[in-house]
Structure formats: C-alpha cells, structure tokens
C-alpha positions in Angstrom: 137.0 17.6 -19.4 135.4 15.9 -22.2 134.3 18.1 -25.3 130.7 17.5 -24.5 130.9 19.9 -21.4 133.7 21.9 -22.4 132.2 25.7 -22.6 131.8 27.4 -25.7 132.0 31.1 -26.3 129.0 32.6 -27.9 128.0 36.0 -28.9 124.3 36.7 -29.2 122.3 39.9 -29.7 119.5 39.9 -27.2 116.8 42.8 -27.6 119.5 44.8 -29.5 122.2 44.4 -27.0 125.2 42.1 -27.7 126.1 39.6 -25.0 129.1 37.5 -25.2 129.6 34.4 -22.7 131.1 31.1 -22.2 128.2 28.4 -22.0 128.0 24.7 -21.6 127.1 23.0 -25.0 123.9 21.6 -23.4 122.5 24.7 -21.8 119.2 25.6 -23.5 118.5 28.9 -24.8 115.6 29.5 -22.2 118.0 28.8 -19.2 120.5 31.0 -20.8 118.2 33.8 -21.0 116.5 33.2 -17.6 119.8 32.2 -15.4 122.7 33.9 -17.5 121.1 37.2 -18.4 118.3 37.2 -15.9 115.6 37.8 -18.5 112.8 36.0 -16.8 110.1 36.8 -19.1 110.6 33.9 -21.1 108.6 31.1 -19.2 109.5 27.4 -19.2 106.4 25.2 -19.0 106.7 21.6 -20.5 110.4 21.8 -21.4 109.3 19.6 -24.4 108.4 22.3 -26.8 104.7 21.4 -26.7 103.3 24.4 -24.7 104.9 27.6 -26.3 105.4 29.5 -23.1 109.1 29.8 -23.9 108.7 31.1 -27.4 111.1 33.8 -28.4 112.0 35.2 -31.9 115.4 34.2 -33.3 116.5 35.9 -36.6 112.7 36.9 -37.2 111.3 33.4 -36.7 109.5 32.1 -33.6 111.5 29.5 -31.8 111.0 27.4 -28.7 113.8 28.4 -26.3 113.5 25.1 -24.2 114.4 23.1 -27.2 117.2 25.5 -28.7 120.6 25.4 -27.4 122.3 28.6 -26.4 125.1 27.6 -28.7 122.8 27.4 -31.6 122.0 31.0 -31.1 125.6 32.2 -31.6 125.5 35.0 -33.9 121.8 35.3 -33.9 119.5 38.1 -33.1 116.8 37.1 -30.4 113.9 39.0 -29.3 112.2 38.2 -26.0 109.2 39.8 -24.3 111.4 42.2 -22.4 112.4 43.8 -25.7 108.8 44.5 -26.8 108.1 47.8 -24.9 109.8 50.9 -26.1 112.9 52.4 -24.4 110.6 54.8 -22.7 108.4 52.1 -21.2 105.6 52.7 -23.5 104.0 49.4 -24.5 104.0 47.6 -27.9 100.7 47.7 -29.7 100.3 43.9 -29.1 100.8 44.5 -25.3 98.2 47.3 -25.3 95.8 45.2 -27.0 96.2 42.2 -24.9 95.3 44.6 -21.9 92.4 46.1 -23.7 90.9 42.8 -24.9 91.6 40.7 -21.8 94.1 38.5 -23.7 95.7 37.5 -20.6 94.6 36.0 -17.2 97.4 34.3 -15.2 100.1 35.6 -17.7 102.1 32.6 -17.8 101.7 31.9 -21.6 101.5 35.6 -22.5 105.3 36.2 -23.2 105.3 33.3 -25.7 102.0 34.4 -27.1 103.2 38.0 -27.7 106.5 36.8 -29.3 104.6 34.4 -31.6 102.2 37.0 -32.6 105.1 39.6 -33.1 106.8 37.4 -35.5 103.4 36.6 -37.4 102.5 40.4 -37.7 106.0 41.3 -38.8 105.8 38.6 -41.6 102.0 39.0 -42.3 100.8 42.5 -41.3 97.5 41.6 -43.0 97.0 38.6 -40.8 93.2 37.4 -40.6 91.5 35.3 -37.8 92.6 32.1 -39.4 96.3 33.1 -39.6 96.4 34.2 -36.1 94.7 31.1 -34.8 97.1 28.9 -37.0 100.2 31.1 -35.6 99.1 30.4 -31.9 98.0 26.9 -32.3 101.2 25.7 -30.8 100.8 27.9 -27.7 98.9 26.6 -24.8 96.4 28.9 -22.9 94.5 27.5 -20.1 92.9 30.7 -19.0 91.6 32.9 -21.7 89.7 30.6 -24.1 91.8 32.3 -26.9 89.1 34.6 -28.2 90.6 37.6 -26.2 94.1 36.7 -27.6 92.8 36.6 -31.2 90.9 39.9 -30.7 93.8 41.6 -29.4 96.0 40.3 -32.2 93.6 41.7 -34.9 93.5 45.1 -33.0 97.3 45.1 -33.1 97.5 44.2 -36.7 95.3 46.9 -37.5 97.2 49.6 -35.2 100.6 48.3 -36.6 99.3 48.7 -40.3 98.1 52.2 -39.3 101.7 53.2 -38.3 103.4 52.1 -41.8 
C-alpha cells in the first residue's frame, strides 16, 4: 500500500469528547464527522469551501470541514453544532435566538451559520451588525435574506454578554 493511502492514527476532541481513529490521509474532516462519528449536523454543500454549510470551530477558529483533512485535526479541539446545546438539552442562546428571530427556514445553512457566529461572539462579544455581516459573508443562505440571522446574532450577543 502506498503511503498516500496508508491509514493514519489521529486523536481529536469533538465537542469535549476525545476520539481516536485510523483514517485515510485524504478523508475530509466533514466526512470524518459525518461518516465516522455519525455527527451529521455538519452539512456538506458545495465541497469547495464556498457555501459555509460545513463550518465548524477548530481550536476556537471557524473552519470549512470540507476543505480540512481529518489528519489536520489531529490533536485539535473541534466544535460542531451538536455540541452547542447544553447537556440537559437546553439550547445555546444562538439557537434560541435563531428560533425567536426566524433565522432559519430550510435549515441547511444553519449549522454553519451557528458555528461561525459562535466563534465570532467568543472572540468579539460586542460584535455589531457590521461585524456579524462580515463574519457570515462566507456563509450562503438562500432562504432567509440574512436579516433574521443578523437579528438573532445581535440578540444572542446581548444575552451572552448578560451572562458574563
């Protein structure tokens, strides 16, 4: 077997849980999450990094899971949409705000939007509308017109700041 297809052992923490697996070097992080770990909340749209549907947070930074290889996540902490809600099932303020402000319709882009915004609000708790629009500019949504998403992000930011 050539080195290009020899499985590599990786250890990655996903939503606080450590996983160790042997993966092919060419396996995308999105496919690893979806097919190896059965975390199907990370959606694969364009497979070119353009749509943002596959966005996850890797070591605190938004990343396109369709462009990142699973082996590149070795040793990293990855957050997916499945990790947003609390252990008791209560929704994250972003999820609540999306529901409240009609920030989703079909839901396909929602996981990527949520993870992009989670990273933004962790980094910039006082993010304003311009910062929010800039952050989600790489996430395509064909249903909402973005205003509900922006309103939800502003509301969630205020809620999160109130908790601090």
